[in-house]
Structure formats: C-alpha cells, structure tokens
N, CA, C and O atoms as CSV, one atom per row, in Angstrom:
chain,resi,resn,atom,element,x,y,z
A,1,MET,N,N,62.637,15.157,16.294
A,1,MET,CA,C,61.465,15.295,17.128
A,1,MET,C,C,61.634,14.550,18.445
A,1,MET,O,O,61.221,15.050,19.492
A,2,ILE,N,N,62.228,13.376,18.411
A,2,ILE,CA,C,62.449,12.630,19.646
A,2,ILE,C,C,63.313,13.449,20.600
A,2,ILE,O,O,63.122,13.408,21.815
A,3,ARG,N,N,64.256,14.184,20.044
A,3,ARG,CA,C,65.134,15.012,20.868
A,3,ARG,C,C,64.317,16.035,21.659
A,3,ARG,O,O,64.609,16.279,22.830
A,4,ASP,N,N,63.306,16.632,21.045
A,4,ASP,CA,C,62.464,17.594,21.752
A,4,ASP,C,C,61.711,16.929,22.905
A,4,ASP,O,O,61.551,17.519,23.974
A,5,ILE,N,N,61.255,15.705,22.679
A,5,ILE,CA,C,60.568,14.968,23.738
A,5,ILE,C,C,61.541,14.699,24.880
A,5,ILE,O,O,61.181,14.812,26.052
A,6,ASP,N,N,62.785,14.341,24.529
A,6,ASP,CA,C,63.798,14.116,25.555
A,6,ASP,C,C,64.047,15.383,26.358
A,6,ASP,O,O,64.136,15.332,27.585
A,7,LEU,N,N,64.161,16.510,25.683
A,7,LEU,CA,C,64.390,17.774,26.378
A,7,LEU,C,C,63.216,18.125,27.276
A,7,LEU,O,O,63.400,18.626,28.386
A,8,GLN,N,N,62.029,17.865,26.800
A,8,GLN,CA,C,60.838,18.123,27.610
A,8,GLN,C,C,60.846,17.238,28.857
A,8,GLN,O,O,60.534,17.702,29.954
A,9,SER,N,N,61.198,15.981,28.690
A,9,SER,CA,C,61.258,15.061,29.829
A,9,SER,C,C,62.313,15.500,30.836
A,9,SER,O,O,62.088,15.446,32.045
A,10,ILE,N,N,63.452,15.929,30.336
A,10,ILE,CA,C,64.516,16.410,31.219
A,10,ILE,C,C,64.041,17.622,32.008
A,10,ILE,O,O,64.304,17.725,33.206
A,11,GLN,N,N,63.352,18.529,31.353
A,11,GLN,CA,C,62.849,19.712,32.049
A,11,GLN,C,C,61.796,19.336,33.088
A,11,GLN,O,O,61.761,19.912,34.175
A,12,GLU,N,N,60.948,18.380,32.760
A,12,GLU,CA,C,59.950,17.922,33.731
A,12,GLU,C,C,60.629,17.367,34.974
A,12,GLU,O,O,60.201,17.647,36.094
A,13,VAL,N,N,61.683,16.585,34.786
A,13,VAL,CA,C,62.418,16.030,35.925
A,13,VAL,C,C,63.036,17.152,36.745
A,13,VAL,O,O,62.994,17.115,37.974
A,14,ARG,N,N,63.603,18.137,36.087
A,14,ARG,CA,C,64.172,19.283,36.816
A,14,ARG,C,C,63.097,19.991,37.638
A,14,ARG,O,O,63.331,20.363,38.788
A,15,ASN,N,N,61.938,20.172,37.051
A,15,ASN,CA,C,60.833,20.815,37.777
A,15,ASN,C,C,60.418,19.989,38.994
A,15,ASN,O,O,60.194,20.535,40.074
A,16,TYR,N,N,60.319,18.677,38.816
A,16,TYR,CA,C,59.950,17.805,39.937
A,16,TYR,C,C,61.004,17.852,41.040
A,16,TYR,O,O,60.669,17.836,42.224
A,17,LEU,N,N,62.273,17.910,40.652
A,17,LEU,CA,C,63.340,17.993,41.650
A,17,LEU,C,C,63.251,19.283,42.454
A,17,LEU,O,O,63.454,19.274,43.668
A,18,GLU,N,N,62.954,20.374,41.796
A,18,GLU,CA,C,62.801,21.649,42.507
A,18,GLU,C,C,61.626,21.589,43.479
A,18,GLU,O,O,61.716,22.076,44.605
A,19,GLU,N,N,60.530,20.992,43.036
A,19,GLU,CA,C,59.369,20.836,43.921
A,19,GLU,C,C,59.715,19.949,45.112
A,19,GLU,O,O,59.302,20.225,46.238
A,20,ALA,N,N,60.470,18.891,44.864
A,20,ALA,CA,C,60.865,17.983,45.945
A,20,ALA,C,C,61.768,18.693,46.948
A,20,ALA,O,O,61.626,18.502,48.156
A,21,LYS,N,N,62.689,19.504,46.456
A,21,LYS,CA,C,63.570,20.260,47.353
A,21,LYS,C,C,62.769,21.225,48.212
A,21,LYS,O,O,63.043,21.371,49.403
A,22,SER,N,N,61.792,21.876,47.626
A,22,SER,CA,C,60.930,22.794,48.386
A,22,SER,C,C,60.135,22.034,49.445
A,22,SER,O,O,60.010,22.488,50.583
A,23,ALA,N,N,59.604,20.884,49.065
A,23,ALA,CA,C,58.834,20.069,50.011
A,23,ALA,C,C,59.728,19.572,51.146
A,23,ALA,O,O,59.302,19.527,52.300
A,24,GLN,N,N,60.954,19.202,50.821
A,24,GLN,CA,C,61.880,18.719,51.843
A,24,GLN,C,C,62.143,19.794,52.894
A,24,GLN,O,O,62.211,19.493,54.085
A,25,LYS,N,N,62.287,21.026,52.465
A,25,LYS,CA,C,62.512,22.125,53.409
A,25,LYS,C,C,61.331,22.283,54.360
A,25,LYS,O,O,61.511,22.609,55.534
A,26,ILE,N,N,60.138,22.055,53.856
A,26,ILE,CA,C,58.942,22.138,54.701
A,26,ILE,C,C,58.921,20.981,55.701
A,26,ILE,O,O,58.657,21.185,56.886
A,27,VAL,N,N,59.197,19.777,55.223
A,27,VAL,CA,C,59.164,18.592,56.084
A,27,VAL,C,C,60.236,18.678,57.171
A,27,VAL,O,O,60.014,18.242,58.300
A,28,GLU,N,N,61.393,19.237,56.832
A,28,GLU,CA,C,62.471,19.369,57.816
A,28,GLU,C,C,62.044,20.182,59.031
A,28,GLU,O,O,62.593,20.000,60.118
A,29,LYS,N,N,61.087,21.062,58.865
A,29,LYS,CA,C,60.626,21.920,59.962
A,29,LYS,C,C,59.484,21.292,60.759
A,29,LYS,O,O,59.054,21.852,61.768
A,30,MET,N,N,58.993,20.144,60.320
A,30,MET,CA,C,57.871,19.490,60.993
A,30,MET,C,C,58.340,18.754,62.239
A,30,MET,O,O,59.501,18.360,62.355
A,31,THR,N,N,57.415,18.583,63.157
A,31,THR,CA,C,57.689,17.782,64.347
A,31,THR,C,C,57.611,16.301,63.987
A,31,THR,O,O,57.092,15.930,62.934
A,32,GLN,N,N,58.134,15.464,64.880
A,32,GLN,CA,C,58.048,14.022,64.671
A,32,GLN,C,C,56.588,13.588,64.569
A,32,GLN,O,O,56.247,12.726,63.759
A,33,SER,N,N,55.743,14.179,65.382
A,33,SER,CA,C,54.316,13.840,65.363
A,33,SER,C,C,53.682,14.161,64.013
A,33,SER,O,O,52.874,13.385,63.502
A,34,GLU,N,N,54.043,15.286,63.446
A,34,GLU,CA,C,53.504,15.662,62.130
A,34,GLU,C,C,53.983,14.700,61.048
A,34,GLU,O,O,53.211,14.311,60.173
A,35,VAL,N,N,55.259,14.317,61.109
A,35,VAL,CA,C,55.797,13.359,60.136
A,35,VAL,C,C,55.098,12.012,60.297
A,35,VAL,O,O,54.725,11.375,59.311
A,36,ASP,N,N,54.924,11.583,61.547
A,36,ASP,CA,C,54.231,10.310,61.801
A,36,ASP,C,C,52.818,10.324,61.221
A,36,ASP,O,O,52.361,9.330,60.658
A,37,GLN,N,N,52.143,11.442,61.360
A,37,GLN,CA,C,50.773,11.562,60.851
A,37,GLN,C,C,50.755,11.458,59.320
A,37,GLN,O,O,49.866,10.826,58.749
A,38,ILE,N,N,51.722,12.070,58.671
A,38,ILE,CA,C,51.806,11.992,57.208
A,38,ILE,C,C,52.047,10.554,56.767
A,38,ILE,O,O,51.391,10.065,55.847
A,39,VAL,N,N,52.990,9.875,57.421
A,39,VAL,CA,C,53.306,8.491,57.055
A,39,VAL,C,C,52.089,7.591,57.265
A,39,VAL,O,O,51.801,6.729,56.435
A,40,GLU,N,N,51.381,7.791,58.367
A,40,GLU,CA,C,50.173,7.002,58.618
A,40,GLU,C,C,49.107,7.273,57.554
A,40,GLU,O,O,48.440,6.348,57.091
A,41,SER,N,N,48.950,8.524,57.173
A,41,SER,CA,C,47.978,8.878,56.126
A,41,SER,C,C,48.346,8.248,54.793
A,41,SER,O,O,47.474,7.801,54.048
A,42,MET,N,N,49.644,8.213,54.494
A,42,MET,CA,C,50.092,7.581,53.251
A,42,MET,C,C,49.784,6.085,53.259
A,42,MET,O,O,49.330,5.535,52.256
A,43,ALA,N,N,50.031,5.430,54.390
A,43,ALA,CA,C,49.740,3.996,54.497
A,43,ALA,C,C,48.242,3.741,54.357
A,43,ALA,O,O,47.827,2.799,53.682
A,44,ASN,N,N,47.440,4.577,54.991
A,44,ASN,CA,C,45.980,4.424,54.885
A,44,ASN,C,C,45.509,4.602,53.446
A,44,ASN,O,O,44.674,3.837,52.962
A,45,ALA,N,N,46.043,5.609,52.766
A,45,ALA,CA,C,45.659,5.848,51.369
A,45,ALA,C,C,46.076,4.674,50.488
A,45,ALA,O,O,45.321,4.250,49.614
A,46,ALA,N,N,47.278,4.151,50.720
A,46,ALA,CA,C,47.752,3.005,49.938
A,46,ALA,C,C,46.868,1.787,50.175
A,46,ALA,O,O,46.574,1.033,49.248
A,47,ARG,N,N,46.452,1.604,51.412
A,47,ARG,CA,C,45.580,0.479,51.753
A,47,ARG,C,C,44.227,0.619,51.053
A,47,ARG,O,O,43.714,-0.336,50.469
A,48,GLU,N,N,43.669,1.809,51.122
A,48,GLU,CA,C,42.348,2.054,50.527
A,48,GLU,C,C,42.360,1.924,49.005
A,48,GLU,O,O,41.366,1.512,48.407
A,49,LYS,N,N,43.470,2.272,48.388
A,49,LYS,CA,C,43.556,2.269,46.922
A,49,LYS,C,C,44.396,1.118,46.381
A,49,LYS,O,O,44.817,1.159,45.224
A,50,ALA,N,N,44.647,0.096,47.190
A,50,ALA,CA,C,45.532,-0.998,46.785
A,50,ALA,C,C,45.099,-1.645,45.470
A,50,ALA,O,O,45.935,-1.898,44.602
A,51,LYS,N,N,43.815,-1.912,45.316
A,51,LYS,CA,C,43.351,-2.575,44.091
A,51,LYS,C,C,43.433,-1.633,42.897
A,51,LYS,O,O,43.896,-2.022,41.824
A,52,ARG,N,N,42.992,-0.415,43.079
A,52,ARG,CA,C,43.029,0.554,41.975
A,52,ARG,C,C,44.463,0.760,41.486
A,52,ARG,O,O,44.715,0.791,40.282
A,53,LEU,N,N,45.396,0.900,42.421
A,53,LEU,CA,C,46.800,1.075,42.053
A,53,LEU,C,C,47.343,-0.166,41.348
A,53,LEU,O,O,48.148,-0.055,40.423
A,54,ALA,N,N,46.906,-1.342,41.784
A,54,ALA,CA,C,47.341,-2.585,41.147
A,54,ALA,C,C,46.857,-2.655,39.705
A,54,ALA,O,O,47.622,-3.003,38.804
A,55,VAL,N,N,45.602,-2.329,39.489
A,55,VAL,CA,C,45.043,-2.332,38.131
A,55,VAL,C,C,45.808,-1.340,37.254
A,55,VAL,O,O,46.180,-1.661,36.126
A,56,MET,N,N,46.036,-0.152,37.771
A,56,MET,CA,C,46.758,0.866,37.001
A,56,MET,C,C,48.168,0.397,36.647
A,56,MET,O,O,48.629,0.616,35.526
A,57,ALA,N,N,48.853,-0.246,37.589
A,57,ALA,CA,C,50.219,-0.718,37.343
A,57,ALA,C,C,50.255,-1.772,36.248
A,57,ALA,O,O,51.112,-1.726,35.366
A,58,VAL,N,N,49.328,-2.719,36.302
A,58,VAL,CA,C,49.283,-3.775,35.284
A,58,VAL,C,C,48.944,-3.180,33.923
A,58,VAL,O,O,49.553,-3.544,32.917
A,59,GLU,N,N,47.981,-2.269,33.886
A,59,GLU,CA,C,47.601,-1.647,32.613
A,59,GLU,C,C,48.750,-0.837,32.023
A,59,GLU,O,O,48.993,-0.883,30.817
A,60,GLU,N,N,49.450,-0.099,32.868
A,60,GLU,CA,C,50.514,0.776,32.365
A,60,GLU,C,C,51.749,0.005,31.925
A,60,GLU,O,O,52.351,0.328,30.901
A,61,THR,N,N,52.133,-1.015,32.695
A,61,THR,CA,C,53.388,-1.713,32.402
A,61,THR,C,C,53.208,-2.975,31.577
A,61,THR,O,O,54.119,-3.390,30.860
A,62,GLY,N,N,52.020,-3.592,31.678
A,62,GLY,CA,C,51.815,-4.864,31.003
A,62,GLY,C,C,52.473,-6.024,31.733
A,62,GLY,O,O,52.511,-7.140,31.214
A,63,PHE,N,N,52.988,-5.776,32.922
A,63,PHE,CA,C,53.665,-6.814,33.697
A,63,PHE,C,C,52.827,-7.205,34.908
A,63,PHE,O,O,52.076,-6.397,35.454
A,64,GLY,N,N,52.973,-8.455,35.309
A,64,GLY,CA,C,52.339,-8.915,36.529
A,64,GLY,C,C,50.850,-9.130,36.383
A,64,GLY,O,O,50.297,-9.117,35.283
A,65,ASN,N,N,50.218,-9.328,37.526
A,65,ASN,CA,C,48.773,-9.523,37.548
A,65,ASN,C,C,48.211,-8.776,38.748
A,65,ASN,O,O,48.911,-8.507,39.725
A,66,VAL,N,N,46.952,-8.455,38.649
A,66,VAL,CA,C,46.314,-7.604,39.655
A,66,VAL,C,C,46.351,-8.222,41.056
A,66,VAL,O,O,46.730,-7.527,41.999
A,67,PRO,N,N,45.976,-9.496,41.237
A,67,PRO,CA,C,45.994,-10.034,42.607
A,67,PRO,C,C,47.372,-9.957,43.277
A,67,PRO,O,O,47.472,-9.633,44.460
A,68,ASP,N,N,48.428,-10.256,42.520
A,68,ASP,CA,C,49.771,-10.180,43.103
A,68,ASP,C,C,50.159,-8.743,43.433
A,68,ASP,O,O,50.799,-8.485,44.453
A,69,LYS,N,N,49.771,-7.817,42.575
A,69,LYS,CA,C,50.080,-6.408,42.836
A,69,LYS,C,C,49.289,-5.890,44.035
A,69,LYS,O,O,49.801,-5.088,44.816
A,70,VAL,N,N,48.046,-6.345,44.183
A,70,VAL,CA,C,47.263,-5.967,45.370
A,70,VAL,C,C,47.983,-6.466,46.621
A,70,VAL,O,O,48.117,-5.729,47.598
A,71,ALA,N,N,48.442,-7.707,46.592
A,71,ALA,CA,C,49.153,-8.273,47.746
A,71,ALA,C,C,50.405,-7.465,48.062
A,71,ALA,O,O,50.695,-7.192,49.227
A,72,LYS,N,N,51.141,-7.084,47.034
A,72,LYS,CA,C,52.352,-6.285,47.234
A,72,LYS,C,C,52.004,-4.923,47.822
A,72,LYS,O,O,52.677,-4.449,48.737
A,73,ASN,N,N,50.965,-4.303,47.305
A,73,ASN,CA,C,50.548,-2.990,47.808
A,73,ASN,C,C,50.103,-3.074,49.266
A,73,ASN,O,O,50.428,-2.200,50.070
A,74,LEU,N,N,49.368,-4.113,49.600
A,74,LEU,CA,C,48.917,-4.279,50.982
A,74,LEU,C,C,50.081,-4.605,51.911
A,74,LEU,O,O,50.088,-4.189,53.070
A,75,PHE,N,N,51.059,-5.343,51.410
A,75,PHE,CA,C,52.267,-5.605,52.202
A,75,PHE,C,C,52.949,-4.287,52.561
A,75,PHE,O,O,53.336,-4.074,53.710
A,76,ALA,N,N,53.092,-3.413,51.581
A,76,ALA,CA,C,53.723,-2.110,51.843
A,76,ALA,C,C,52.877,-1.269,52.788
A,76,ALA,O,O,53.400,-0.642,53.709
A,77,ALA,N,N,51.577,-1.258,52.558
A,77,ALA,CA,C,50.685,-0.416,53.363
A,77,ALA,C,C,50.543,-0.926,54.793
A,77,ALA,O,O,50.327,-0.135,55.712
A,78,ASN,N,N,50.661,-2.217,54.988
A,78,ASN,CA,C,50.475,-2.791,56.326
A,78,ASN,C,C,51.801,-3.178,56.974
A,78,ASN,O,O,52.188,-2.609,57.994
A,79,ASP,N,N,52.492,-4.139,56.383
A,79,ASP,CA,C,53.689,-4.691,57.017
A,79,ASP,C,C,54.848,-3.698,57.055
A,79,ASP,O,O,55.493,-3.531,58.090
A,80,VAL,N,N,55.106,-3.050,55.942
A,80,VAL,CA,C,56.200,-2.074,55.941
A,80,VAL,C,C,55.860,-0.914,56.872
A,80,VAL,O,O,56.703,-0.463,57.647
A,81,TYR,N,N,54.633,-0.439,56.791
A,81,TYR,CA,C,54.229,0.645,57.694
A,81,TYR,C,C,54.414,0.236,59.155
A,81,TYR,O,O,54.976,0.997,59.942
A,82,ASN,N,N,53.948,-0.957,59.524
A,82,ASN,CA,C,54.088,-1.407,60.911
A,82,ASN,C,C,55.551,-1.539,61.328
A,82,ASN,O,O,55.882,-1.341,62.497
A,83,ALA,N,N,56.421,-1.870,60.387
A,83,ALA,CA,C,57.848,-2.002,60.697
A,83,ALA,C,C,58.519,-0.647,60.916
A,83,ALA,O,O,59.476,-0.551,61.684
A,84,ILE,N,N,58.031,0.399,60.254
A,84,ILE,CA,C,58.709,1.700,60.341
A,84,ILE,C,C,57.998,2.722,61.212
A,84,ILE,O,O,58.576,3.759,61.538
A,85,LYS,N,N,56.764,2.452,61.593
A,85,LYS,CA,C,55.955,3.490,62.241
A,85,LYS,C,C,56.544,4.021,63.538
A,85,LYS,O,O,56.287,5.171,63.895
A,86,ASP,N,N,57.319,3.227,64.247
A,86,ASP,CA,C,57.899,3.697,65.502
A,86,ASP,C,C,59.328,4.219,65.347
A,86,ASP,O,O,59.944,4.653,66.320
A,87,MET,N,N,59.844,4.175,64.134
A,87,MET,CA,C,61.180,4.722,63.895
A,87,MET,C,C,61.114,6.242,63.925
A,87,MET,O,O,60.124,6.844,63.510
A,88,LYS,N,N,62.155,6.834,64.410
A,88,LYS,CA,C,62.204,8.291,64.481
A,88,LYS,C,C,62.916,8.838,63.247
A,88,LYS,O,O,63.982,8.360,62.861
A,89,SER,N,N,62.308,9.840,62.646
A,89,SER,CA,C,62.923,10.488,61.489
A,89,SER,C,C,63.602,11.781,61.898
A,89,SER,O,O,64.297,12.410,61.101
A,90,LYS,N,N,63.397,12.167,63.137
A,90,LYS,CA,C,64.001,13.391,63.670
A,90,LYS,C,C,65.077,13.017,64.678
A,90,LYS,O,O,64.929,12.068,65.448
A,91,ILE,N,N,66.153,13.774,64.657
A,91,ILE,CA,C,67.251,13.532,65.608
A,91,ILE,C,C,67.089,14.440,66.807
A,91,ILE,O,O,67.906,14.399,67.727
C-alpha cells in the first residue's frame, strides 16, 4: 500500500512539473514591468499573510515558533524584496 502512495506522490510531482513548465513559457513572454508587478504582488501577499503562514508552518512541521516564523516571513517579504526589486530578470 505504501508503494501506491509513493506512485501517487511521484505522479503529483510530475503533474506539478508540467504545470510549472507551462507557466514558465507564459512568464518568458512577459515584459520586465509585468514580471516586476508579479514579484511586488507576491511580496505584498507574503507581508499580509505573514502570521497566518507562520502559524501554518509551525502546525504542519512542529518546528520553530510563530513569532520567529513571522519575523522570517517579513524579512523575505520586505528585505529580500527590496534587495531584488530593481534586478532585471529580462536580458
């Protein structure tokens, strides 16, 4: 029975990879401005949901604590975003 679960998991990963490849083809056709807008939206969403994501991470993994995870999430949403926002993803 565990083998069937493994096969199901492998198929799920294959499906996700196909979806990612399709999404990549779409993103490759976007302008730098469109990519920048997506990255900014992702940072905003991460900022808005920092606590909820922290709670979910602690509940799911059993590791860490919510305040530290909130700090880590906000670091990514603010500091990492500010460090990369002016980088160009298009050549």
